[in-house]
mmCIF file as gemmi writes it, N, C-alpha and C atoms, coordinates in Angstrom:
data_model
loop_
_atom_site.group_PDB
_atom_site.id
_atom_site.type_symbol
_atom_site.label_atom_id
_atom_site.label_alt_id
_atom_site.label_comp_id
_atom_site.label_asym_id
_atom_site.label_entity_id
_atom_site.label_seq_id
_atom_site.pdbx_PDB_ins_code
_atom_site.Cartn_x
_atom_site.Cartn_y
_atom_site.Cartn_z
_atom_site.occupancy
_atom_site.B_iso_or_equiv
_atom_site.pdbx_formal_charge
_atom_site.auth_seq_id
_atom_site.auth_asym_id
_atom_site.pdbx_PDB_model_num
ATOM 1 N N . MET Axp A 1 ? 0.783 -1.199 -0.057 1 0 ? 1 A 1
ATOM 2 C CA . MET Axp A 1 ? 0.034 0.097 0.01 1 0 ? 1 A 1
ATOM 3 C C . MET Axp A 1 ? 0.873 1.15 0.105 1 0 ? 1 A 1
ATOM 4 N N . GLN Axp A 2 ? 2.075 1.168 0.804 1 0 ? 2 A 1
ATOM 5 C CA . GLN Axp A 2 ? 2.999 2.278 0.742 1 0 ? 2 A 1
ATOM 6 C C . GLN Axp A 2 ? 3.525 2.806 -0.634 1 0 ? 2 A 1
ATOM 7 N N . ILE Axp A 3 ? 3.785 1.667 -1.344 1 0 ? 3 A 1
ATOM 8 C CA . ILE Axp A 3 ? 4.238 2.067 -2.848 1 0 ? 3 A 1
ATOM 9 C C . ILE Axp A 3 ? 3.293 2.527 -3.514 1 0 ? 3 A 1
ATOM 10 N N . ASN Axp A 4 ? 1.88 2.117 -3.353 1 0 ? 4 A 1
ATOM 11 C CA . ASN Axp A 4 ? 0.885 2.862 -4.515 1 0 ? 4 A 1
ATOM 12 C C . ASN Axp A 4 ? 0.904 4.286 -4.077 1 0 ? 4 A 1
ATOM 13 N N . GLU Axp A 5 ? 0.74 4.538 -2.487 1 0 ? 5 A 1
ATOM 14 C CA . GLU Axp A 5 ? 0.658 6.122 -2.219 1 0 ? 5 A 1
ATOM 15 C C . GLU Axp A 5 ? 1.667 6.891 -2.868 1 0 ? 5 A 1
ATOM 16 N N . MET Axp A 6 ? 3.011 6.193 -2.732 1 0 ? 6 A 1
ATOM 17 C CA . MET Axp A 6 ? 4.196 7.018 -3.229 1 0 ? 6 A 1
ATOM 18 C C . MET Axp A 6 ? 4.097 7.243 -4.627 1 0 ? 6 A 1
ATOM 19 N N . PHE Axp A 7 ? 3.729 6.187 -5.348 1 0 ? 7 A 1
ATOM 20 C CA . PHE Axp A 7 ? 3.61 6.251 -6.869 1 0 ? 7 A 1
ATOM 21 C C . PHE Axp A 7 ? 2.413 7.383 -7.178 1 0 ? 7 A 1
ATOM 22 N N . LEU Axp A 8 ? 1.637 7.424 -6.387 1 0 ? 8 A 1
ATOM 23 C CA . LEU Axp A 8 ? 0.179 8.553 -6.663 1 0 ? 8 A 1
ATOM 24 C C . LEU Axp A 8 ? 0.788 9.886 -6.683 1 0 ? 8 A 1
ATOM 25 N N . ARG Axp A 9 ? 1.429 9.809 -5.408 1 0 ? 9 A 1
ATOM 26 C CA . ARG Axp A 9 ? 2.041 11.358 -5.089 1 0 ? 9 A 1
ATOM 27 C C . ARG Axp A 9 ? 2.668 11.755 -6.214 1 0 ? 9 A 1
ATOM 28 N N . GLU Axp A 10 ? 3.66 10.91 -6.476 1 0 ? 10 A 1
ATOM 29 C CA . GLU Axp A 10 ? 4.671 11.377 -7.667 1 0 ? 10 A 1
ATOM 30 C C . GLU Axp A 10 ? 3.85 11.593 -8.795 1 0 ? 10 A 1
ATOM 31 N N . TYR Axp A 11 ? 2.93 10.77 -9.029 1 0 ? 11 A 1
ATOM 32 C CA . TYR Axp A 11 ? 2.379 11.115 -10.398 1 0 ? 11 A 1
ATOM 33 C C . TYR Axp A 11 ? 1.618 12.314 -10.326 1 0 ? 11 A 1
ATOM 34 N N . THR Axp A 12 ? 0.878 12.472 -9.162 1 0 ? 12 A 1
ATOM 35 C CA . THR Axp A 12 ? 0.16 13.915 -9.127 1 0 ? 12 A 1
ATOM 36 C C . THR Axp A 12 ? 0.904 14.914 -9.109 1 0 ? 12 A 1
ATOM 37 N N . GLU Axp A 13 ? 2.165 15.136 -8.441 1 0 ? 13 A 1
ATOM 38 C CA . GLU Axp A 13 ? 3.088 16.265 -8.441 1 0 ? 13 A 1
ATOM 39 C C . GLU Axp A 13 ? 3.272 16.522 -9.774 1 0 ? 13 A 1
ATOM 40 N N . THR Axp A 14 ? 3.959 15.277 -10.628 1 0 ? 14 A 1
ATOM 41 C CA . THR Axp A 14 ? 4.413 15.471 -11.902 1 0 ? 14 A 1
ATOM 42 C C . THR Axp A 14 ? 3.269 16.198 -12.753 1 0 ? 14 A 1
ATOM 43 N N . LYS Axp A 15 ? 2.206 15.695 -12.722 1 0 ? 15 A 1
ATOM 44 C CA . LYS Axp A 15 ? 0.82 16.054 -13.439 1 0 ? 15 A 1
ATOM 45 C C . LYS Axp A 15 ? 0.631 17.447 -13.325 1 0 ? 15 A 1
ATOM 46 N N . LEU Axp A 16 ? 0.657 17.761 -11.956 1 0 ? 16 A 1
ATOM 47 C CA . LEU Axp A 16 ? 0.498 19.131 -11.559 1 0 ? 16 A 1
ATOM 48 C C . LEU Axp A 16 ? 1.577 20.074 -12.1 1 0 ? 16 A 1
ATOM 49 N N . ALA Axp A 17 ? 2.822 19.709 -11.993 1 0 ? 17 A 1
ATOM 50 C CA . ALA Axp A 17 ? 3.92 20.413 -12.456 1 0 ? 17 A 1
ATOM 51 C C . ALA Axp A 17 ? 3.665 20.855 -13.775 1 0 ? 17 A 1
ATOM 52 N N . ARG Axp A 18 ? 3.222 19.724 -14.859 1 0 ? 18 A 1
ATOM 53 C CA . ARG Axp A 18 ? 3.226 19.818 -16.123 1 0 ? 18 A 1
ATOM 54 C C . ARG Axp A 18 ? 2 20.772 -16.522 1 0 ? 18 A 1
ATOM 55 N N . LEU Axp A 19 ? 0.936 20.766 -15.593 1 0 ? 19 A 1
ATOM 56 C CA . LEU Axp A 19 ? 0.004 21.803 -16.128 1 0 ? 19 A 1
ATOM 57 C C . LEU Axp A 19 ? 0.266 22.902 -15.984 1 0 ? 19 A 1
ATOM 58 N N . HIS Axp A 20 ? 0.963 23.165 -14.562 1 0 ? 20 A 1
ATOM 59 C CA . HIS Axp A 20 ? 1.638 24.673 -14.286 1 0 ? 20 A 1
ATOM 60 C C . HIS Axp A 20 ? 2.452 25.132 -15.413 1 0 ? 20 A 1
ATOM 61 N N . ARG Axp A 21 ? 3.356 24.311 -15.816 1 0 ? 21 A 1
ATOM 62 C CA . ARG Axp A 21 ? 3.878 24.566 -16.8 1 0 ? 21 A 1
ATOM 63 C C . ARG Axp A 21 ? 3.545 25.061 -18.118 1 0 ? 21 A 1
ATOM 64 N N . GLU Axp A 22 ? 2.437 24.006 -18.57 1 0 ? 22 A 1
ATOM 65 C CA . GLU Axp A 22 ? 1.934 24.319 -19.584 1 0 ? 22 A 1
ATOM 66 C C . GLU Axp A 22 ? 0.838 25.578 -19.719 1 0 ? 22 A 1
ATOM 67 N N . ALA Axp A 23 ? 0.381 25.95 -18.481 1 0 ? 23 A 1
ATOM 68 C CA . ALA Axp A 23 ? -0.302 27.087 -18.349 1 0 ? 23 A 1
ATOM 69 C C . ALA Axp A 23 ? 0.614 28.588 -18.468 1 0 ? 23 A 1
ATOM 70 N N . THR Axp A 24 ? 1.564 28.282 -17.638 1 0 ? 24 A 1
ATOM 71 C CA . THR Axp A 24 ? 2.691 29.602 -17.878 1 0 ? 24 A 1
ATOM 72 C C . THR Axp A 24 ? 3.293 29.778 -19.292 1 0 ? 24 A 1
ATOM 73 N N . ILE Axp A 25 ? 3.334 28.524 -20.013 1 0 ? 25 A 1
ATOM 74 C CA . ILE Axp A 25 ? 3.79 28.968 -21.621 1 0 ? 25 A 1
ATOM 75 C C . ILE Axp A 25 ? 2.462 29.462 -22.225 1 0 ? 25 A 1
ATOM 76 N N . GLU Axp A 26 ? 1.177 28.965 -21.988 1 0 ? 26 A 1
ATOM 77 C CA . GLU Axp A 26 ? 0.03 29.536 -22.696 1 0 ? 26 A 1
ATOM 78 C C . GLU Axp A 26 ? -0.23 31.067 -22.486 1 0 ? 26 A 1
ATOM 79 N N . ARG Axp A 27 ? 0.014 31.324 -21.125 1 0 ? 27 A 1
ATOM 80 C CA . ARG Axp A 27 ? 0.077 32.705 -20.409 1 0 ? 27 A 1
ATOM 81 C C . ARG Axp A 27 ? 0.912 33.634 -21.007 1 0 ? 27 A 1
ATOM 82 N N . GLN Axp A 28 ? 2.288 33.115 -21.346 1 0 ? 28 A 1
ATOM 83 C CA . GLN Axp A 28 ? 3.328 33.921 -21.886 1 0 ? 28 A 1
ATOM 84 C C . GLN Axp A 28 ? 2.983 34.264 -23.241 1 0 ? 28 A 1
ATOM 85 N N . THR Axp A 29 ? 2.586 33.218 -24.03 1 0 ? 29 A 1
ATOM 86 C CA . THR Axp A 29 ? 2.391 32.964 -25.467 1 0 ? 29 A 1
ATOM 87 C C . THR Axp A 29 ? 1.184 34.222 -25.739 1 0 ? 29 A 1
ATOM 88 N N . ARG Axp A 30 ? 0.426 34.14 -24.861 1 0 ? 30 A 1
ATOM 89 C CA . ARG Axp A 30 ? -0.886 35.199 -25.037 1 0 ? 30 A 1
ATOM 90 C C . ARG Axp A 30 ? -0.364 36.446 -24.726 1 0 ? 30 A 1
ATOM 91 N N . LEU Axp A 31 ? 0.639 36.842 -23.795 1 0 ? 31 A 1
ATOM 92 C CA . LEU Axp A 31 ? 1.172 38.062 -23.523 1 0 ? 31 A 1
ATOM 93 C C . LEU Axp A 31 ? 1.869 38.507 -24.65 1 0 ? 31 A 1
ATOM 94 N N . ASN Axp A 32 ? 2.614 37.755 -25.436 1 0 ? 32 A 1
ATOM 95 C CA . ASN Axp A 32 ? 3.128 38.043 -26.325 1 0 ? 32 A 1
ATOM 96 C C . ASN Axp A 32 ? 2.519 38.375 -27.622 1 0 ? 32 A 1
ATOM 97 N N . ASN Axp A 33 ? 1.689 37.582 -27.875 1 0 ? 33 A 1
ATOM 98 C CA . ASN Axp A 33 ? 0.753 38.162 -29.089 1 0 ? 33 A 1
ATOM 99 C C . ASN Axp A 33 ? 0.221 39.243 -28.582 1 0 ? 33 A 1
ATOM 100 N N . GLN Axp A 34 ? -0.281 39.363 -27.524 1 0 ? 34 A 1
ATOM 101 C CA . GLN Axp A 34 ? -0.931 41.102 -27.372 1 0 ? 34 A 1
ATOM 102 C C . GLN Axp A 34 ? -0.005 41.824 -27.495 1 0 ? 34 A 1
ATOM 103 N N . ARG Axp A 35 ? 1.085 42.001 -27.015 1 0 ? 35 A 1
ATOM 104 C CA . ARG Axp A 35 ? 2.359 42.667 -27.368 1 0 ? 35 A 1
ATOM 105 C C . ARG Axp A 35 ? 2.538 43.018 -28.823 1 0 ? 35 A 1
ATOM 106 N N . SER Axp A 36 ? 2.501 42.174 -29.734 1 0 ? 36 A 1
ATOM 107 C CA . SER Axp A 36 ? 2.873 42.189 -31.14 1 0 ? 36 A 1
ATOM 108 C C . SER Axp A 36 ? 1.706 42.934 -31.507 1 0 ? 36 A 1
ATOM 109 N N . LYS Axp A 37 ? 0.617 42.744 -31.22 1 0 ? 37 A 1
ATOM 110 C CA . LYS Axp A 37 ? -0.605 43.437 -31.783 1 0 ? 37 A 1
ATOM 111 C C . LYS Axp A 37 ? -0.518 44.723 -31.433 1 0 ? 37 A 1
ATOM 112 N N . ASP Axp A 38 ? -0.298 45.198 -30.043 1 0 ? 38 A 1
ATOM 113 C CA . ASP Axp A 38 ? -0.192 46.608 -29.686 1 0 ? 38 A 1
ATOM 114 C C . ASP Axp A 38 ? 1.064 47.212 -30.533 1 0 ? 38 A 1
ATOM 115 N N . GLU Axp A 39 ? 2.072 46.471 -30.41 1 0 ? 39 A 1
ATOM 116 C CA . GLU Axp A 39 ? 3.199 46.996 -31.392 1 0 ? 39 A 1
ATOM 117 C C . GLU Axp A 39 ? 2.846 47.031 -32.893 1 0 ? 39 A 1
ATOM 118 N N . ARG Axp A 40 ? 2.176 46.461 -33.496 1 0 ? 40 A 1
ATOM 119 C CA . ARG Axp A 40 ? 1.619 46.651 -34.843 1 0 ? 40 A 1
ATOM 120 C C . ARG Axp A 40 ? 0.644 47.811 -34.957 1 0 ? 40 A 1
ATOM 121 N N . ALA Axp A 41 ? -0.304 47.889 -34.059 1 0 ? 41 A 1
ATOM 122 C CA . ALA Axp A 41 ? -1.117 49.181 -34.082 1 0 ? 41 A 1
ATOM 123 C C . ALA Axp A 41 ? -0.395 50.418 -33.924 1 0 ? 41 A 1
ATOM 124 N N . LEU Axp A 42 ? 0.44 50.444 -33.076 1 0 ? 42 A 1
ATOM 125 C CA . LEU Axp A 42 ? 1.412 51.508 -32.718 1 0 ? 42 A 1
ATOM 126 C C . LEU Axp A 42 ? 1.897 52.056 -33.809 1 0 ? 42 A 1
ATOM 127 N N . ALA Axp A 43 ? 2.634 51.038 -34.617 1 0 ? 43 A 1
ATOM 128 C CA . ALA Axp A 43 ? 3.546 51.234 -35.803 1 0 ? 43 A 1
ATOM 129 C C . ALA Axp A 43 ? 2.59 51.806 -37.082 1 0 ? 43 A 1
ATOM 130 N N . VAL Axp A 44 ? 1.426 51.487 -36.969 1 0 ? 44 A 1
ATOM 131 C CA . VAL Axp A 44 ? 0.525 51.888 -37.991 1 0 ? 44 A 1
ATOM 132 C C . VAL Axp A 44 ? 0.094 53.44 -37.481 1 0 ? 44 A 1
ATOM 133 N N . ARG Axp A 45 ? -0.071 53.593 -36.182 1 0 ? 45 A 1
ATOM 134 C CA . ARG Axp A 45 ? -0.574 54.952 -35.677 1 0 ? 45 A 1
ATOM 135 C C . ARG Axp A 45 ? 0.54 56.146 -35.663 1 0 ? 45 A 1
ATOM 136 N N . LEU Axp A 46 ? 1.759 55.527 -35.334 1 0 ? 46 A 1
ATOM 137 C CA . LEU Axp A 46 ? 2.831 56.627 -35.016 1 0 ? 46 A 1
ATOM 138 C C . LEU Axp A 46 ? 3.108 57.677 -36.18 1 0 ? 46 A 1
ATOM 139 N N . PRO Axp A 47 ? 3.066 57.425 -37.279 1 0 ? 47 A 1
ATOM 140 C CA . PRO Axp A 47 ? 3.551 58.182 -38.47 1 0 ? 47 A 1
ATOM 141 C C . PRO Axp A 47 ? 2.147 59.45 -38.314 1 0 ? 47 A 1
ATOM 142 N N . TRP Axp A 48 ? 1.148 58.988 -38.254 1 0 ? 48 A 1
ATOM 143 C CA . TRP Axp A 48 ? 0.014 59.993 -38.154 1 0 ? 48 A 1
ATOM 144 C C . TRP Axp A 48 ? 0.19 60.792 -37.058 1 0 ? 48 A 1
ATOM 145 N N . LEU Axp A 49 ? 0.385 60.367 -35.836 1 0 ? 49 A 1
ATOM 146 C CA . LEU Axp A 49 ? 0.582 61.134 -34.623 1 0 ? 49 A 1
ATOM 147 C C . LEU Axp A 49 ? 1.938 61.848 -34.647 1 0 ? 49 A 1
ATOM 148 N N . ARG Axp A 50 ? 2.851 61.644 -35.54 1 0 ? 50 A 1
ATOM 149 C CA . ARG Axp A 50 ? 4.016 62.716 -35.83 1 0 ? 50 A 1
ATOM 150 C C . ARG Axp A 50 ? 3.313 63.741 -36.893 1 0 ? 50 A 1
ATOM 151 N N . VAL Axp A 51 ? 2.539 63.337 -37.88 1 0 ? 51 A 1
ATOM 152 C CA . VAL Axp A 51 ? 1.965 64.38 -38.848 1 0 ? 51 A 1
ATOM 153 C C . VAL Axp A 51 ? 1.264 65.572 -37.956 1 0 ? 51 A 1
ATOM 154 N N . LEU Axp A 52 ? 0.471 64.835 -37.028 1 0 ? 52 A 1
ATOM 155 C CA . LEU Axp A 52 ? -0.458 65.759 -36.447 1 0 ? 52 A 1
ATOM 156 C C . LEU Axp A 52 ? 0.179 66.613 -35.383 1 0 ? 52 A 1
ATOM 157 N N . ARG Axp A 53 ? 1.212 66.131 -34.745 1 0 ? 53 A 1
ATOM 158 C CA . ARG Axp A 53 ? 2.087 66.798 -33.864 1 0 ? 53 A 1
ATOM 159 C C . ARG Axp A 53 ? 2.754 68.073 -34.542 1 0 ? 53 A 1
ATOM 160 N N . LYS Axp A 54 ? 3.098 67.702 -35.808 1 0 ? 54 A 1
ATOM 161 C CA . LYS Axp A 54 ? 3.78 68.732 -36.436 1 0 ? 54 A 1
ATOM 162 C C . LYS Axp A 54 ? 2.894 69.985 -37.043 1 0 ? 54 A 1
ATOM 163 N N . TYR Axp A 55 ? 1.609 69.857 -37.236 1 0 ? 55 A 1
ATOM 164 C CA . TYR Axp A 55 ? 0.595 70.684 -37.514 1 0 ? 55 A 1
ATOM 165 C C . TYR Axp A 55 ? -0.278 71.302 -36.475 1 0 ? 55 A 1
ATOM 166 N N . PHE Axp A 56 ? -0.344 70.726 -35.103 1 0 ? 56 A 1
ATOM 167 C CA . PHE Axp A 56 ? -1.137 71.181 -34.103 1 0 ? 56 A 1
ATOM 168 C C . PHE Axp A 56 ? -0.232 71.323 -32.685 1 0 ? 56 A 1
């Protein structure tokens, strides 16, 4: 019975660690995608902001 409990504990900890790692990677990917989107939007707007600043 002791071996089963040890195996189960190790399996659960490994599974939790993997889920945590996957969630962290997914969150980081989402943040990077959002950052890329923001940078692209800024790259589109920036020239217009410079033009507006020049005249106003």
